matplotlib code that plots the C-alpha trace (Angstrom):
import matplotlib.pyplot as plt

x = [72.2, 73.2, 75.6, 72.8, 70.7, 73.7, 74.3, 70.7, 70.9, 74.1, 72.8, 69.6, 71.5, 73.9, 73.3, 70.1, 69.7, 69.1, 72.3, 74.4, 73.0, 73.5, 77.2, 77.8, 76.1, 78.0, 81.3, 80.2, 79.2, 82.6, 84.5, 82.4, 82.6, 86.3, 86.9, 84.7, 86.2, 89.8, 88.9, 87.3, 90.3, 92.7, 90.7, 90.6, 94.4, 94.8, 95.1, 93.7, 90.3, 89.3, 85.6, 85.6, 84.0, 86.6, 86.6, 83.8, 84.7, 82.6, 83.8, 87.4, 87.3, 88.0, 85.4, 87.1, 85.0, 85.8, 83.1, 80.4, 81.5, 81.2, 77.7, 76.6, 78.0, 76.2, 73.0, 72.8, 74.0, 71.6, 68.6, 69.4, 69.9, 66.8, 64.4, 66.0, 64.7, 64.2, 64.6, 64.8, 65.4, 68.4, 70.1, 69.5, 71.1, 73.9, 74.7, 74.7, 76.9, 79.3, 79.5, 80.3, 83.0, 84.6, 84.6, 86.0, 88.8, 89.9, 91.2, 92.5, 95.9, 94.2, 93.0, 96.5, 98.5, 95.8, 96.9, 96.1, 98.6, 96.3, 98.8, 101.9, 103.9, 102.0, 98.7, 99.5, 98.3, 94.7, 95.1, 96.6, 93.6, 91.1, 93.0, 93.0, 89.2, 88.5, 90.3, 88.6, 85.1, 85.4, 86.4, 83.4, 81.0, 82.2, 81.8, 85.5, 86.3, 89.3, 90.9, 89.9, 87.1, 89.0, 87.1, 83.4, 82.7, 86.1, 87.0, 90.6, 90.6, 89.3, 91.9, 94.7, 93.5, 93.4, 96.9, 98.3, 96.8, 97.9, 101.4, 102.1, 100.4, 102.6, 105.8, 104.8, 104.4, 107.8, 109.3, 107.8, 105.2, 102.1, 99.9, 100.6, 99.9, 96.5, 95.5, 96.8, 94.0, 91.6, 93.8, 96.3, 98.4, 99.5, 100.9, 102.8, 104.5, 105.3, 106.8, 109.1, 110.4, 113.1, 112.3, 112.3, 115.4, 114.6, 112.0, 112.3, 113.2, 115.9, 117.5, 117.9, 118.8, 120.5, 124.0, 125.2, 126.9, 125.5, 124.4, 120.9, 120.6, 121.8, 119.4, 116.5, 117.3, 117.3, 113.9, 112.4, 113.4, 111.9, 108.7, 108.5, 108.8, 106.0, 103.7, 104.4, 103.4, 100.2, 99.5, 100.0, 97.8, 94.9, 95.5, 97.7, 101.3, 102.3, 103.1, 106.6, 107.4, 106.5, 103.5, 100.1, 97.9, 95.0, 92.2]
y = [87.0, 88.6, 91.5, 93.8, 92.8, 93.3, 96.8, 97.7, 96.5, 98.4, 101.6, 101.3, 101.0, 103.9, 106.7, 104.9, 106.3, 109.9, 109.8, 108.6, 111.4, 114.0, 113.0, 113.0, 116.4, 117.8, 116.7, 118.1, 121.4, 121.7, 121.1, 123.4, 126.2, 125.8, 125.7, 128.8, 130.9, 130.0, 130.9, 134.1, 135.2, 134.4, 136.5, 139.4, 139.1, 139.4, 142.9, 141.6, 140.8, 144.2, 143.5, 140.7, 141.8, 142.6, 141.5, 142.5, 145.4, 147.4, 150.3, 149.7, 146.1, 143.3, 140.6, 137.2, 134.6, 132.5, 134.5, 133.6, 129.9, 129.9, 131.5, 128.8, 126.0, 127.3, 127.9, 124.5, 122.6, 124.3, 123.8, 120.1, 119.4, 121.4, 120.1, 116.8, 117.3, 114.3, 114.2, 116.6, 119.1, 117.0, 117.1, 120.9, 121.5, 119.2, 121.3, 124.5, 122.9, 121.7, 125.2, 126.5, 123.9, 124.8, 128.6, 127.9, 125.4, 127.7, 130.0, 127.2, 129.0, 132.0, 129.7, 128.3, 131.5, 134.0, 136.4, 136.9, 134.6, 133.7, 134.4, 133.9, 130.6, 129.6, 129.9, 126.5, 124.9, 125.7, 123.6, 120.8, 121.0, 120.7, 117.7, 115.9, 116.6, 115.4, 112.1, 111.4, 112.5, 110.8, 107.5, 107.8, 108.6, 105.7, 103.4, 102.5, 101.0, 102.8, 99.6, 97.0, 94.4, 91.3, 88.0, 88.7, 86.3, 86.4, 88.9, 87.8, 88.5, 92.0, 92.7, 91.4, 93.6, 96.6, 96.0, 95.5, 98.8, 100.8, 99.4, 100.3, 103.7, 104.3, 103.3, 105.7, 108.5, 107.7, 108.0, 111.5, 110.4, 111.9, 112.0, 108.3, 107.5, 109.2, 107.5, 104.1, 104.1, 103.7, 102.1, 99.8, 99.2, 102.8, 102.2, 99.1, 101.0, 104.0, 101.7, 100.0, 103.1, 105.4, 107.8, 111.5, 113.3, 114.8, 112.2, 110.2, 107.1, 108.9, 110.6, 107.2, 105.0, 107.1, 108.1, 111.6, 111.5, 108.0, 107.0, 106.3, 109.9, 111.4, 109.4, 110.2, 113.9, 113.9, 112.1, 114.4, 117.5, 116.1, 115.1, 118.5, 120.3, 118.2, 118.8, 122.5, 122.7, 120.8, 123.2, 126.2, 124.7, 124.4, 127.5, 129.8, 130.9, 132.5, 136.2, 137.3, 138.9, 142.6, 142.3, 143.7, 141.0, 139.9, 137.4]
z = [16.2, 12.9, 12.6, 11.7, 14.7, 17.0, 15.5, 16.1, 19.7, 20.3, 18.8, 20.8, 24.1, 23.4, 25.9, 26.7, 30.2, 31.2, 33.4, 30.4, 28.2, 30.9, 31.3, 27.6, 27.2, 30.2, 28.6, 25.2, 26.8, 28.5, 25.3, 23.2, 25.7, 26.2, 22.4, 21.8, 24.6, 23.5, 19.9, 21.2, 23.3, 20.5, 18.1, 20.6, 20.8, 17.0, 15.6, 12.3, 13.8, 15.2, 14.8, 17.4, 20.7, 23.5, 27.1, 29.5, 31.8, 34.3, 36.3, 35.0, 36.3, 33.9, 34.5, 33.6, 32.0, 35.0, 36.8, 34.3, 34.6, 38.4, 38.2, 35.7, 37.9, 41.0, 39.2, 37.4, 40.4, 42.8, 40.4, 40.0, 43.7, 44.7, 42.1, 40.9, 37.3, 35.1, 31.3, 29.5, 32.4, 33.6, 30.2, 29.9, 33.3, 32.3, 29.3, 31.4, 34.0, 31.3, 29.8, 33.2, 33.7, 30.3, 31.1, 34.6, 33.6, 30.9, 33.6, 35.8, 35.9, 37.6, 40.4, 40.8, 40.8, 41.9, 39.2, 35.5, 33.8, 30.9, 28.2, 30.3, 30.4, 33.5, 31.5, 29.9, 33.1, 32.0, 28.9, 31.0, 33.3, 30.4, 29.0, 32.3, 32.9, 29.4, 29.9, 33.2, 32.2, 28.8, 30.4, 32.8, 30.0, 27.9, 30.9, 31.2, 34.7, 36.1, 37.4, 34.9, 35.3, 36.4, 36.6, 36.9, 39.7, 41.5, 44.2, 44.0, 40.2, 40.7, 43.5, 41.2, 38.4, 40.7, 42.1, 38.6, 37.3, 40.4, 40.3, 36.7, 37.1, 40.2, 38.2, 35.4, 38.0, 39.6, 36.1, 35.8, 33.2, 35.0, 31.9, 31.3, 34.9, 34.7, 31.4, 32.7, 35.4, 32.5, 29.8, 31.6, 28.5, 28.6, 32.1, 30.9, 28.1, 30.4, 33.1, 30.6, 28.9, 30.2, 33.0, 32.6, 34.0, 37.3, 38.2, 41.4, 39.4, 37.4, 40.4, 42.1, 39.2, 36.5, 37.5, 36.6, 33.2, 32.4, 28.9, 30.3, 31.7, 28.4, 26.4, 28.8, 28.5, 24.7, 24.7, 27.3, 25.4, 22.2, 23.9, 25.6, 22.3, 20.8, 23.8, 23.8, 20.2, 21.1, 23.9, 21.6, 19.0, 21.6, 23.8, 21.8, 22.1, 25.5, 25.5, 25.9, 29.3, 29.4, 27.0, 28.0, 26.5, 28.7, 28.4]

ax = plt.figure().add_subplot(projection="3d")
ax.plot(x, y, z, "-o")
ax.set_aspect("equal")
plt.show()
């Protein structure tokens, strides 16, 4: 088969089933709605953009966009379960469900703390939740097996691959590298790297194996602080900078 023929075949099979398309559109709807609502709340927060619509209020009550997300989730989920639409109805409901997921996860910190911490330090958890959901959903949409394929005809090969992935993911988690542990379930190489590198200070691995005042602990602390600064900049790029204590900003 020529390269051109192979390319045509690959393109023809990409998102070829209604289930694949629905999963892709659900993920796209989630990311677009999250991106839009984050942009919207950041514009509302800026005094330079006075023309942007404010938050929804009725009777003095601030209606969080979480509410609209939950309604969309319930509506799209109920309609699909009740009527089991085929294409294109399935894809349309998937987009609606994805939009609801994005709106709801954007206020994940509100679920967790049961108070409006959208622009507080705790509000960063919402960005973390969306990143985790994107990793898992993206891996499923792309058809990545969470534990590797092993040998096609060998049960033993599959079990060995599963154990290998789980062991390295567990080591990454013990070293305090939870994001690496999650990604390692889909990309084993990430788990291998995380398992080899120094643990984060305060992790179960560091508490048991890095003595107080040791060179390893000092090196791990420097690395963790540098990594934390980079990740915080990434969080702020996506979700905005948290408000200082005492400010009255709201989502």
